[in-house]
N, C-alpha and C positions, 0 to 999 in steps of 0.2 A: 506202272499202274498205281493210281492213288487209292488209298484206303479211306479217303475222306467220304463221309456220308453227306449226300446232297439232299436238301429239302425239296420236296415236290411242291412247287409254287402254285400248282392248281388247287392245293388245299392249304391255305395259309394257317399257321398255328393259331389256335383259339387263345384269346387273352384270358388268363385265369384270374379268379378273384380270391383274395384272402379275406375270409370272414373272421373278425375278432370279436370277443365278448367281454364286456365290462359290466360288472355287477357284484354286489356283495354275496356272501355265502348264502345259498338257497334262494337266490333271486330268480332262478330259472334259466341260468346259462346253459346247462346241459340239455334241458328240454328244448330250448331254442336251437341249440347246436344240432340235435337230432333232426329237427324239422328242416334246417338249412341244408344238412348233408343229404337229404333225400333228393336233391336236385341231380340230374344226370351229370356225369363228369366231375363229381365232387366227392372228396373223402373227408372223413372226420378224424381228427387226431386229438385225443383227450389226455390232458395232463394227468388227471386222476387215475385213469386206466393204466397209463405207462408207469406212474409212480407206484401204484399198487403192485403191478407186475414185477417191477425191479427192486423196490425198496420197502415194501410193506412192513417187513419184520424189523426194519431199522428206523422207521419213522415213529417217534414217540412224542415229539414236541413241535412247536411252531418253528423253532430254530432248525430242527431236522428237515422240516418241509422246505425251508428257505435254501438250505444246503443242497438237497437232492433236486429241487426244482431248477436251480442254477446249472447243475450237472446235466440235467435232461435238456434244458434249453440249448446249452452249448453243443450237445450231441445232435439235436434235432435240426438246428438251423440249416446246415448244408442240405439235408434231406428235404426240408420244406422249400428251400429255394429251387432245388431240382424239380420237385413236383410242379411248382408254379411255372417255372420256365418251360416245362413240357406241356403246359396248357391244362393241367389238372387243378381245378379249384379246390381250396382247402378251407374247412371250418376248423379253426384252431381253438379248441376248447381249453384254453389256458387263460387265467384271469388277466385281463388288461386293466388292472385296478391300481397300478402305481405308475409313476412317470418312468421308472427304470424298466418295468415290463413293457410299457408302450414304446420306449426307445428301442428295445430289442425287436419288437414287432415291426416298427418302422424301418429298421435296418433290413429286415426280410423283404419288405415291400420295395425298398430302394434297390436292393441287390437283384431281386427277381424281375422288377419292372411290372409286377402284377397290379391289377386293380385291387381295391380293398373297400370294406365296409366295417366300421366299428359299431357294433350293436351294443347300445347302452341300456341295460335293464335298470330303470330307476324305480326301485321298490323300497318301501319304508322298512326300517329295521324290525319293527314289530311283525310285519308280514314275513320277512325273511326268517326270523326266529321261530315263528309258528310253523313254517314249512320245514325248517331244520329239525324241529322236534318230531314232526310227522315222518320225515325221511329217516331220522335216526331210529325211530320205533319200528319202521317197516324194514330196516336193514337193506334198503334198495340202492344204496350208494357205496362206492368203494371206500369212502372214509366217513366217519361220523365226527362231529365237532360239538364241543360243549358250549354253553353260553359264554363261559369265560374265554374260550378260544375264539368264538365269534367276535367278541368285543376286542380282544387282543389284535386280531387280524384286521378288523374294521377300522381300527385307529390309523392304519396305513393307507386306507382307501382314498384315492384322489379322483374326483370327477374329471372326465376328459375336457380339455380346454380347446377353444377354437385355434389357439396359437400352435397347437401340436401338429396340425396339418392332416388330420384324419377326416374322412367322410363319415360323420356320425349319424346313425339312425337310432332315435330314442324310442324305447319300448316302455310304456307305462306299467 
């Protein structure tokens, strides 16, 4: 007797979609993520929530964020691929703001064979900083950032390019 699990071909597996988000701090990535995750068969995985749960007491600088974010990405990739291969769509609320991050995300798409959408929130710095100040005052986010940190992180922001191979949906 074989212990191999057979797929019931009367119900072909659904092709999952990986939703990615690109936008500066406080551009609305988490808000859009929540809306996208409301679709049936879709889960939301938030970098900020995971980092806060695992490393909040250890993250005091942008360098700390970079270090712990890399650890989280390495741990998450096999899980993300498994979800997508199982037909579960994923809203990945991790910033697709650098070429390195998008390369990592493309490797998930390639390995899983999932469909994808890169949602680009193209919001002016002044609007982002205003939203950031309001978010910090409300205490409604897992992390707060100063104006200095906003500028430090924004220096590394790279708009998605057509040559990267993503299906980009721009949100003004």
